C-alpha positions as CSV (number, residue, x, y, z in Angstrom):
1,M,-44.4,-157.5,168.5
2,K,-42.8,-154.1,168.1
3,I,-39.0,-154.0,168.9
4,K,-38.2,-151.1,171.1
5,K,-34.9,-149.3,170.9
6,E,-34.0,-150.3,174.5
7,D,-34.4,-154.0,173.5
8,L,-31.7,-153.5,170.8
9,I,-29.0,-152.0,172.9
10,I,-26.7,-154.9,173.6
11,A,-25.4,-158.3,172.8
12,I,-22.9,-159.3,175.5
13,I,-19.6,-160.5,174.1
14,R,-18.5,-163.8,175.7
15,L,-16.3,-165.1,172.9
16,S,-12.9,-166.7,173.2
17,P,-10.1,-165.7,172.7
18,F,-11.1,-162.2,173.6
19,P,-9.7,-161.0,176.9
20,Y,-13.1,-159.3,177.7
21,N,-14.3,-162.5,179.4
22,A,-12.2,-162.0,182.6
23,A,-13.1,-158.3,182.8
24,N,-16.8,-159.1,182.3
25,Q,-16.6,-161.5,185.2
26,F,-14.9,-159.3,187.8
27,L,-15.8,-155.7,186.8
28,N,-19.1,-153.8,187.2
29,R,-19.1,-153.1,183.4
30,V,-19.1,-155.2,180.2
31,Q,-18.2,-154.8,176.6
32,V,-21.2,-154.9,174.3
33,V,-22.1,-154.7,170.6
34,P,-25.1,-152.6,169.8
35,L,-27.9,-154.1,167.6
36,T,-30.1,-152.4,165.0
37,T,-33.0,-153.4,162.8
38,S,-31.8,-151.1,160.1
39,V,-30.4,-153.8,157.8
40,G,-30.1,-152.0,154.5
41,K,-26.4,-152.1,154.0
42,L,-23.9,-154.4,155.7
43,Y,-20.4,-153.1,156.4
44,P,-17.4,-155.4,157.1
45,S,-17.6,-154.7,160.8
46,E,-21.2,-155.8,161.0
47,T,-23.1,-159.1,160.8
48,Y,-26.7,-160.1,160.4
49,I,-28.5,-161.8,163.2
50,A,-32.1,-162.8,164.1
51,F,-33.5,-160.9,167.0
52,Q,-36.9,-161.8,168.3
53,G,-37.7,-163.4,165.0
54,K,-36.7,-160.3,162.9
55,K,-33.6,-159.6,160.9
56,A,-31.2,-157.3,162.6
57,K,-27.5,-156.6,162.6
58,A,-24.8,-156.3,165.2
59,M,-22.5,-153.3,164.7
60,A,-19.0,-154.0,166.0
61,D,-17.9,-150.6,164.9
62,Q,-19.9,-149.3,167.8
63,L,-18.3,-151.7,170.4
64,T,-18.7,-150.0,173.8
65,T,-18.7,-150.5,177.5
66,V,-21.8,-150.3,179.7
67,S,-22.5,-150.7,183.4
68,K,-24.0,-154.0,184.4
69,K,-26.6,-152.0,186.2
70,R,-28.1,-151.2,182.8
71,M,-28.6,-154.9,182.1
72,I,-32.1,-155.5,183.5
73,N,-33.8,-158.1,181.2
74,Q,-32.4,-160.7,178.8
75,A,-34.1,-159.8,175.5
76,G,-33.0,-162.9,173.6
77,S,-30.1,-165.1,172.8
78,L,-27.8,-165.7,169.8
79,S,-26.9,-168.9,168.0
80,Q,-23.3,-170.1,167.9
81,T,-23.3,-169.1,164.2
82,E,-24.4,-165.6,165.0
83,L,-21.8,-165.3,167.8
84,E,-19.1,-166.4,165.3
85,G,-20.3,-163.7,162.9
86,I,-20.0,-161.1,165.7
87,K,-16.6,-162.4,166.6
88,R,-15.5,-162.0,162.9
89,A,-17.0,-158.5,162.8
90,I,-15.1,-157.5,166.0
91,M,-11.8,-158.9,164.6
92,V,-12.3,-156.8,161.4
93,Q,-13.1,-153.7,163.5
94,L,-10.1,-154.1,165.8
95,D,-7.8,-155.2,162.9
96,L,-6.9,-158.5,164.7
């Protein structure tokens, strides 16, 4: 199965203790971390994940906000270990 760019756009951040959780619940937009299958070099604000059975990475340095209207299909899910890796990457990026 070929991974399309639109499949790699977002991993929704639902991690405590980040304050994004309340905003994600009540607003029409959410904070997201883009994913890529370009996994050559890993920077401190990035973490490896498995996406649809392939190695990918989440790029917290590109943390952004998108409209919930753009979220049409769930392309996959992340393990708790992968979510913790994303949490660490976000903390590095935001210097928390």
